[in-house]
N, CA, C and O atoms as a Tinker XYZ file with bonds, in Angstrom:
   332  protein
     1  N    -53.322000   -4.282000  -12.002000    73     2
     2  CA   -52.455000   -5.432000  -12.194000    64     1     3
     3  C    -51.190000   -5.028000  -12.948000    63     2     4     5
     4  O    -50.093000   -5.511000  -12.668000    81     3
     5  N    -51.376000   -4.127000  -13.913000    73     3     6
     6  CA   -50.236000   -3.690000  -14.703000    64     5     7
     7  C    -49.253000   -2.904000  -13.826000    63     6     8     9
     8  O    -48.040000   -3.058000  -13.968000    81     7
     9  N    -49.756000   -2.088000  -12.948000    73     7    10
    10  CA   -48.896000   -1.320000  -12.053000    64     9    11
    11  C    -48.105000   -2.246000  -11.129000    63    10    12    13
    12  O    -46.942000   -1.975000  -10.833000    81    11
    13  N    -48.710000   -3.308000  -10.682000    73    11    14
    14  CA   -48.035000   -4.266000   -9.816000    64    13    15
    15  C    -46.915000   -4.956000  -10.583000    63    14    16    17
    16  O    -45.828000   -5.164000  -10.044000    81    15
    17  N    -47.178000   -5.314000  -11.848000    73    15    18
    18  CA   -46.152000   -5.959000  -12.672000    64    17    19
    19  C    -45.006000   -4.994000  -12.951000    63    18    20    21
    20  O    -43.836000   -5.370000  -12.901000    81    19
    21  N    -45.357000   -3.751000  -13.244000    73    19    22
    22  CA   -44.324000   -2.746000  -13.493000    64    21    23
    23  C    -43.493000   -2.494000  -12.232000    63    22    24    25
    24  O    -42.276000   -2.324000  -12.303000    81    23
    25  N    -44.156000   -2.474000  -11.100000    73    23    26
    26  CA   -43.456000   -2.275000   -9.830000    64    25    27
    27  C    -42.512000   -3.449000   -9.559000    63    26    28    29
    28  O    -41.390000   -3.250000   -9.091000    81    27
    29  N    -42.960000   -4.655000   -9.849000    73    27    30
    30  CA   -42.140000   -5.846000   -9.662000    64    29    31
    31  C    -40.922000   -5.808000  -10.587000    63    30    32    33
    32  O    -39.808000   -6.106000  -10.158000    81    31
    33  N    -41.129000   -5.444000  -11.845000    73    31    34
    34  CA   -40.022000   -5.341000  -12.792000    64    33    35
    35  C    -39.034000   -4.242000  -12.367000    63    34    36    37
    36  O    -37.818000   -4.406000  -12.467000    81    35
    37  N    -39.581000   -3.137000  -11.899000    73    35    38
    38  CA   -38.726000   -2.037000  -11.435000    64    37    39
    39  C    -37.900000   -2.483000  -10.225000    63    38    40    41
    40  O    -36.718000   -2.158000  -10.120000    81    39
    41  N    -38.524000   -3.222000   -9.324000    73    39    42
    42  CA   -37.818000   -3.726000   -8.146000    64    41    43
    43  C    -36.703000   -4.695000   -8.551000    63    42    44    45
    44  O    -35.603000   -4.644000   -8.001000    81    43
    45  N    -36.988000   -5.569000   -9.503000    73    43    46
    46  CA   -35.983000   -6.516000   -9.989000    64    45    47
    47  C    -34.819000   -5.762000  -10.644000    63    46    48    49
    48  O    -33.654000   -6.104000  -10.443000    81    47
    49  N    -35.148000   -4.747000  -11.418000    73    47    50
    50  CA   -34.114000   -3.932000  -12.075000    64    49    51
    51  C    -33.248000   -3.222000  -11.031000    63    50    52    53
    52  O    -32.029000   -3.146000  -11.178000    81    51
    53  N    -33.874000   -2.713000   -9.993000    73    51    54
    54  CA   -33.140000   -2.036000   -8.920000    64    53    55
    55  C    -32.209000   -3.015000   -8.209000    63    54    56    57
    56  O    -31.075000   -2.668000   -7.878000    81    55
    57  N    -32.688000   -4.242000   -7.974000    73    55    58
    58  CA   -31.838000   -5.257000   -7.342000    64    57    59
    59  C    -30.628000   -5.586000   -8.219000    63    58    60    61
    60  O    -29.516000   -5.742000   -7.714000    81    59
    61  N    -30.847000   -5.689000   -9.533000    73    59    62
    62  CA   -29.744000   -5.962000  -10.456000    64    61    63
    63  C    -28.726000   -4.833000  -10.435000    63    62    64    65
    64  O    -27.519000   -5.073000  -10.469000    81    63
    65  N    -29.218000   -3.599000  -10.378000    73    63    66
    66  CA   -28.323000   -2.442000  -10.327000    64    65    67
    67  C    -27.494000   -2.441000   -9.044000    63    66    68    69
    68  O    -26.306000   -2.118000   -9.063000    81    67
    69  N    -28.130000   -2.806000   -7.933000    73    67    70
    70  CA   -27.418000   -2.862000   -6.648000    64    69    71
    71  C    -26.343000   -3.943000   -6.698000    63    70    72    73
    72  O    -25.219000   -3.722000   -6.248000    81    71
    73  N    -26.680000   -5.101000   -7.240000    73    71    74
    74  CA   -25.714000   -6.197000   -7.354000    64    73    75
    75  C    -24.550000   -5.786000   -8.241000    63    74    76    77
    76  O    -23.394000   -6.060000   -7.918000    81    75
    77  N    -24.853000   -5.124000   -9.368000    73    75    78
    78  CA   -23.799000   -4.676000  -10.276000    64    77    79
    79  C    -22.921000   -3.623000   -9.612000    63    78    80    81
    80  O    -21.703000   -3.630000   -9.792000    81    79
    81  N    -23.516000   -2.735000   -8.860000    73    79    82
    82  CA   -22.743000   -1.701000   -8.156000    64    81    83
    83  C    -21.805000   -2.342000   -7.140000    63    82    84    85
    84  O    -20.664000   -1.905000   -6.989000    81    83
    85  N    -22.274000   -3.373000   -6.445000    73    83    86
    86  CA   -21.421000   -4.079000   -5.484000    64    85    87
    87  C    -20.267000   -4.768000   -6.199000    63    86    88    89
    88  O    -19.136000   -4.747000   -5.714000    81    87
    89  N    -20.542000   -5.380000   -7.350000    73    87    90
    90  CA   -19.489000   -6.033000   -8.126000    64    89    91
    91  C    -18.465000   -5.001000   -8.586000    63    90    92    93
    92  O    -17.260000   -5.234000   -8.495000    81    91
    93  N    -18.942000   -3.862000   -9.080000    73    91    94
    94  CA   -18.040000   -2.805000   -9.530000    64    93    95
    95  C    -17.192000   -2.289000   -8.378000    63    94    96    97
    96  O    -15.999000   -2.035000   -8.542000    81    95
    97  N    -17.806000   -2.135000   -7.221000    73    95    98
    98  CA   -17.101000   -1.647000   -6.043000    64    97    99
    99  C    -16.023000   -2.638000   -5.624000    63    98   100   101
   100  O    -14.901000   -2.244000   -5.305000    81    99
   101  N    -16.364000   -3.920000   -5.625000    73    99   102
   102  CA   -15.404000   -4.964000   -5.256000    64   101   103
   103  C    -14.248000   -4.982000   -6.254000    63   102   104   105
   104  O    -13.086000   -5.114000   -5.871000    81   103
   105  N    -14.583000   -4.846000   -7.537000    73   103   106
   106  CA   -13.545000   -4.825000   -8.566000    64   105   107
   107  C    -12.616000   -3.639000   -8.351000    63   106   108   109
   108  O    -11.396000   -3.777000   -8.448000    81   107
   109  N    -13.181000   -2.488000   -8.063000    73   107   110
   110  CA   -12.380000   -1.290000   -7.838000    64   109   111
   111  C    -11.487000   -1.459000   -6.615000    63   110   112   113
   112  O    -10.310000   -1.101000   -6.651000    81   111
   113  N    -12.034000   -1.998000   -5.546000    73   111   114
   114  CA   -11.239000   -2.223000   -4.336000    64   113   115
   115  C    -10.097000   -3.189000   -4.607000    63   114   116   117
   116  O     -8.981000   -2.980000   -4.133000    81   115
   117  N    -10.361000   -4.224000   -5.350000    73   115   118
   118  CA    -9.313000   -5.199000   -5.674000    64   117   119
   119  C     -8.259000   -4.582000   -6.585000    63   118   120   121
   120  O     -7.066000   -4.839000   -6.424000    81   119
   121  N     -8.698000   -3.773000   -7.538000    73   119   122
   122  CA    -7.753000   -3.113000   -8.438000    64   121   123
   123  C     -6.848000   -2.161000   -7.654000    63   122   124   125
   124  O     -5.645000   -2.097000   -7.910000    81   123
   125  N     -7.411000   -1.436000   -6.718000    73   123   126
   126  CA    -6.615000   -0.521000   -5.897000    64   125   127
   127  C     -5.640000   -1.316000   -5.034000    63   126   128   129
   128  O     -4.473000   -0.942000   -4.911000    81   127
   129  N     -6.105000   -2.395000   -4.445000    73   127   130
   130  CA    -5.227000   -3.233000   -3.614000    64   129   131
   131  C     -4.087000   -3.813000   -4.450000    63   130   132   133
   132  O     -2.946000   -3.867000   -3.992000    81   131
   133  N     -4.388000   -4.240000   -5.661000    73   131   134
   134  CA    -3.353000   -4.787000   -6.539000    64   133   135
   135  C     -2.341000   -3.704000   -6.913000    63   134   136   137
   136  O     -1.136000   -3.955000   -6.917000    81   135
   137  N     -2.819000   -2.524000   -7.220000    73   135   138
   138  CA    -1.925000   -1.421000   -7.574000    64   137   139
   139  C     -1.022000   -1.054000   -6.397000    63   138   140   141
   140  O      0.174000   -0.822000   -6.578000    81   139
   141  N     -1.585000   -1.002000   -5.204000    73   139   142
   142  CA    -0.782000   -0.698000   -4.017000    64   141   143
   143  C      0.264000   -1.774000   -3.766000    63   142   144   145
   144  O      1.395000   -1.470000   -3.388000    81   143
   145  N     -0.107000   -3.011000   -3.973000    73   143   146
   146  CA     0.827000   -4.116000   -3.784000    64   145   147
   147  C      1.988000   -4.020000   -4.784000    63   146   148   149
   148  O      3.146000   -4.220000   -4.418000    81   147
   149  N      1.674000   -3.718000   -6.031000    73   147   150
   150  CA     2.715000   -3.562000   -7.046000    64   149   151
   151  C      3.622000   -2.379000   -6.726000    63   150   152   153
   152  O      4.839000   -2.464000   -6.892000    81   151
   153  N      3.037000   -1.289000   -6.273000    73   151   154
   154  CA     3.840000   -0.125000   -5.905000    64   153   155
   155  C      4.786000   -0.455000   -4.761000    63   154   156   157
   156  O      5.950000   -0.055000   -4.773000    81   155
   157  N      4.286000   -1.181000   -3.779000    73   155   158
   158  CA     5.116000   -1.562000   -2.634000    64   157   159
   159  C      6.283000   -2.432000   -3.093000    63   158   160   161
   160  O      7.416000   -2.237000   -2.653000    81   159
   161  N      6.009000   -3.392000   -3.978000    73   159   162
   162  CA     7.073000   -4.254000   -4.487000    64   161   163
   163  C      8.105000   -3.440000   -5.260000    63   162   164   165
   164  O      9.306000   -3.674000   -5.125000    81   163
   165  N      7.648000   -2.489000   -6.067000    73   163   166
   166  CA     8.565000   -1.664000   -6.859000    64   165   167
   167  C      9.453000   -0.818000   -5.949000    63   166   168   169
   168  O     10.670000   -0.778000   -6.133000    81   167
   169  N      8.851000   -0.143000   -4.969000    73   167   170
   170  CA     9.642000    0.710000   -4.080000    64   169   171
   171  C     10.612000   -0.112000   -3.229000    63   170   172   173
   172  O     11.706000    0.358000   -2.916000    81   171
   173  N     10.232000   -1.308000   -2.858000    73   171   174
   174  CA    11.143000   -2.191000   -2.136000    64   173   175
   175  C     12.317000   -2.566000   -3.022000    63   174   176   177
   176  O     13.464000   -2.540000   -2.578000    81   175
   177  N     12.041000   -2.911000   -4.265000    73   175   178
   178  CA    13.080000   -3.272000   -5.218000    64   177   179
   179  C     14.034000   -2.102000   -5.425000    63   178   180   181
   180  O     15.251000   -2.287000   -5.443000    81   179
   181  N     13.479000   -0.880000   -5.584000    73   179   182
   182  CA    14.311000    0.305000   -5.773000    64   181   183
   183  C     15.194000    0.551000   -4.547000    63   182   184   185
   184  O     16.359000    0.923000   -4.690000    81   183
   185  N     14.655000    0.350000   -3.359000    73   183   186
   186  CA    15.430000    0.549000   -2.136000    64   185   187
   187  C     16.575000   -0.462000   -2.057000    63   186   188   189
   188  O     17.695000   -0.106000   -1.693000    81   187
   189  N     16.298000   -1.700000   -2.391000    73   187   190
   190  CA    17.344000   -2.736000   -2.386000    64   189   191
   191  C     18.435000   -2.382000   -3.393000    63   190   192   193
   192  O     19.621000   -2.550000   -3.109000    81   191
   193  N     18.040000   -1.895000   -4.564000    73   191   194
   194  CA    19.020000   -1.495000   -5.577000    64   193   195
   195  C     19.896000   -0.361000   -5.065000    63   194   196   197
   196  O     21.105000   -0.360000   -5.297000    81   195
   197  N     19.302000    0.601000   -4.373000    73   195   198
   198  CA    20.065000    1.733000   -3.829000    64   197   199
   199  C     21.064000    1.258000   -2.776000    63   198   200   201
   200  O     22.210000    1.707000   -2.761000    81   199
   201  N     20.637000    0.358000   -1.902000    73   199   202
   202  CA    21.532000   -0.170000   -0.868000    64   201   203
   203  C     22.662000   -0.963000   -1.506000    63   202   204   205
   204  O     23.814000   -0.850000   -1.086000    81   203
   205  N     22.346000   -1.757000   -2.506000    73   203   206
   206  CA    23.383000   -2.538000   -3.197000    64   205   207
   207  C     24.406000   -1.616000   -3.850000    63   206   208   209
   208  O     25.607000   -1.883000   -3.805000    81   207
   209  N     23.932000   -0.538000   -4.451000    73   207   210
   210  CA    24.839000    0.394000   -5.113000    64   209   211
   211  C     25.798000    1.022000   -4.101000    63   210   212   213
   212  O     26.996000    1.128000   -4.360000    81   211
   213  N     25.275000    1.432000   -2.965000    73   211   214
   214  CA    26.129000    2.009000   -1.920000    64   213   215
   215  C     27.111000    0.962000   -1.405000    63   214   216   217
   216  O     28.290000    1.256000   -1.206000    81   215
   217  N     26.631000   -0.245000   -1.192000    73   215   218
   218  CA    27.497000   -1.320000   -0.687000    64   217   219
   219  C     28.637000   -1.603000   -1.660000    63   218   220   221
   220  O     29.773000   -1.810000   -1.235000    81   219
   221  N     28.352000   -1.613000   -2.942000    73   219   222
   222  CA    29.410000   -1.887000   -3.918000    64   221   223
   223  C     30.394000   -0.718000   -4.024000    63   222   224   225
   224  O     31.537000   -0.906000   -4.441000    81   223
   225  N     29.958000    0.471000   -3.653000    73   223   226
   226  CA    30.877000    1.617000   -3.643000    64   225   227
   227  C     31.771000    1.572000   -2.402000    63   226   228   229
   228  O     32.926000    1.994000   -2.460000    81   227
   229  N     31.256000    1.073000   -1.300000    73   227   230
   230  CA    31.994000    1.065000   -0.033000    64   229   231
   231  C     32.887000   -0.167000    0.081000    63   230   232   233
   232  O     34.020000   -0.062000    0.550000    81   231
   233  N     32.398000   -1.325000   -0.337000    73   231   234
   234  CA    33.134000   -2.573000   -0.167000    64   233   235
   235  C     33.790000   -3.003000   -1.481000    63   234   236   237
   236  O     33.165000   -2.988000   -2.541000    81   235
   237  N     35.045000   -3.382000   -1.384000    73   235   238
   238  CA    35.771000   -3.915000   -2.526000    64   237   239
   239  C     36.097000   -5.378000   -2.259000    63   238   240   241
   240  O     36.515000   -5.744000   -1.161000    81   239
   241  N     35.902000   -6.200000   -3.270000    73   239   242
   242  CA    36.151000   -7.630000   -3.147000    64   241   243
   243  C     37.574000   -7.920000   -3.636000    63   242   244   245
   244  O     37.956000   -7.534000   -4.741000    81   243
   245  N     38.347000   -8.606000   -2.794000    73   243   246
   246  CA    39.731000   -8.968000   -3.123000    64   245   247
   247  C     39.893000  -10.482000   -2.992000    63   246   248   249
   248  O     39.168000  -11.149000   -2.254000    81   247
   249  N     40.870000  -10.995000   -3.735000    73   247   250
   250  CA    41.179000  -12.425000   -3.651000    64   249   251
   251  C     42.512000  -12.607000   -2.940000    63   250   252   253
   252  O     43.497000  -11.953000   -3.281000    81   251
   253  N     42.542000  -13.491000   -1.960000    73   251   254
   254  CA    43.769000  -13.804000   -1.227000    64   253   255
   255  C     44.345000  -15.094000   -1.816000    63   254   256   257
   256  O     43.774000  -16.168000   -1.629000    81   255
   257  N     45.472000  -14.994000   -2.526000    73   255   258
   258  CA    46.027000  -16.194000   -3.159000    64   257   259
   259  C     46.568000  -17.213000   -2.165000    63   258   260   261
   260  O     46.670000  -18.396000   -2.490000    81   259
   261  N     46.919000  -16.770000   -0.952000    73   259   262
   262  CA    47.439000  -17.712000    0.051000    64   261   263
   263  C     46.339000  -18.632000    0.573000    63   262   264   265
   264  O     46.571000  -19.822000    0.786000    81   263
   265  N     45.155000  -18.089000    0.777000    73   263   266
   266  CA    44.031000  -18.870000    1.310000    64   265   267
   267  C     43.041000  -19.298000    0.224000    63   266   268   269
   268  O     42.116000  -20.069000    0.484000    81   267
   269  N     43.240000  -18.803000   -0.967000    73   267   270
   270  CA    42.347000  -19.105000   -2.094000    64   269   271
   271  C     40.896000  -18.761000   -1.766000    63   270   272   273
   272  O     39.967000  -19.502000   -2.088000    81   271
   273  N     40.739000  -17.620000   -1.120000    73   271   274
   274  CA    39.396000  -17.152000   -0.760000    64   273   275
   275  C     39.299000  -15.650000   -1.015000    63   274   276   277
   276  O     40.298000  -14.937000   -1.104000    81   275
   277  N     38.061000  -15.209000   -1.128000    73   275   278
   278  CA    37.813000  -13.786000   -1.287000    64   277   279
   279  C     37.584000  -13.138000    0.080000    63   278   280   281
   280  O     37.067000  -13.765000    1.004000    81   279
   281  N     37.976000  -11.883000    0.181000    73   279   282
   282  CA    37.669000  -11.102000    1.375000    64   281   283
   283  C     37.198000   -9.716000    0.931000    63   282   284   285
   284  O     37.398000   -9.314000   -0.215000    81   283
   285  N     36.577000   -9.005000    1.852000    73   283   286
   286  CA    35.988000   -7.703000    1.546000    64   285   287
   287  C     36.722000   -6.607000    2.296000    63   286   288   289
   288  O     37.062000   -6.763000    3.468000    81   287
   289  N     36.965000   -5.495000    1.612000    73   287   290
   290  CA    37.592000   -4.335000    2.226000    64   289   291
   291  C     36.576000   -3.197000    2.297000    63   290   292   293
   292  O     35.986000   -2.822000    1.284000    81   291
   293  N     36.375000   -2.655000    3.485000    73   291   294
   294  CA    35.519000   -1.484000    3.667000    64   293   295
   295  C     36.389000   -0.264000    3.422000    63   294   296   297
   296  O     37.270000    0.042000    4.226000    81   295
   297  N     36.150000    0.442000    2.307000    73   295   298
   298  CA    37.006000    1.564000    1.932000    64   297   299
   299  C     36.796000    2.782000    2.831000    63   298   300   301
   300  O     37.688000    3.624000    2.928000    81   299
   301  N     35.672000    2.893000    3.472000    73   299   302
   302  CA    35.423000    4.029000    4.368000    64   301   303
   303  C     36.124000    3.861000    5.710000    63   302   304   305
   304  O     36.677000    4.816000    6.256000    81   303
   305  N     36.096000    2.641000    6.234000    73   303   306
   306  CA    36.684000    2.389000    7.549000    64   305   307
   307  C     38.094000    1.811000    7.477000    63   306   308   309
   308  O     38.831000    1.840000    8.462000    81   307
   309  N     38.465000    1.287000    6.315000    73   307   310
   310  CA    39.769000    0.677000    6.160000    64   309   311
   311  C     39.872000   -0.703000    6.794000    63   310   312   313
   312  O     40.975000   -1.180000    7.059000    81   311
   313  N     38.746000   -1.344000    7.038000    73   311   314
   314  CA    38.745000   -2.677000    7.645000    64   313   315
   315  C     38.514000   -3.746000    6.579000    63   314   316   317
   316  O     38.044000   -3.466000    5.476000    81   315
   317  N     38.859000   -4.975000    6.946000    73   315   318
   318  CA    38.620000   -6.108000    6.032000    64   317   319
   319  C     37.821000   -7.189000    6.751000    63   318   320   321
   320  O     37.807000   -7.271000    7.979000    81   319
   321  N     37.160000   -8.014000    5.946000    73   319   322
   322  CA    36.342000   -9.095000    6.506000    64   321   323
   323  C     36.300000  -10.246000    5.515000    63   322   324   325
   324  O     36.329000  -10.051000    4.300000    81   323
   325  N     36.231000  -11.439000    6.062000    73   323   326
   326  CA    36.125000  -12.622000    5.216000    64   325   327
   327  C     34.685000  -12.904000    4.846000    63   326   328   329
   328  O     34.422000  -13.798000    4.042000    81   327
   329  N     33.760000  -12.174000    5.404000    73   327   330
   330  CA    32.347000  -12.386000    5.078000    64   329   331
   331  C     31.816000  -11.238000    4.305000    63   330   332
   332  O     30.641000  -11.232000    3.938000    81   331
């Protein structure tokens, strides 16, 4: 009878360990997914910053006093645009 009780307790302990391992695994998977998501957001932000920096080097903003509006000059091509 004692062996049966010990076997039952051992089985219950094993089930608890399996459940805990699954929880740990799920937590790890979620942590990795969160880290990847943050990395993706950071690299996207850095890419946008790089493009903005190049754009501000290429395009100059000017004000036209006759039309009271701003226009953009592309310094590489020598063209202008109202947008």
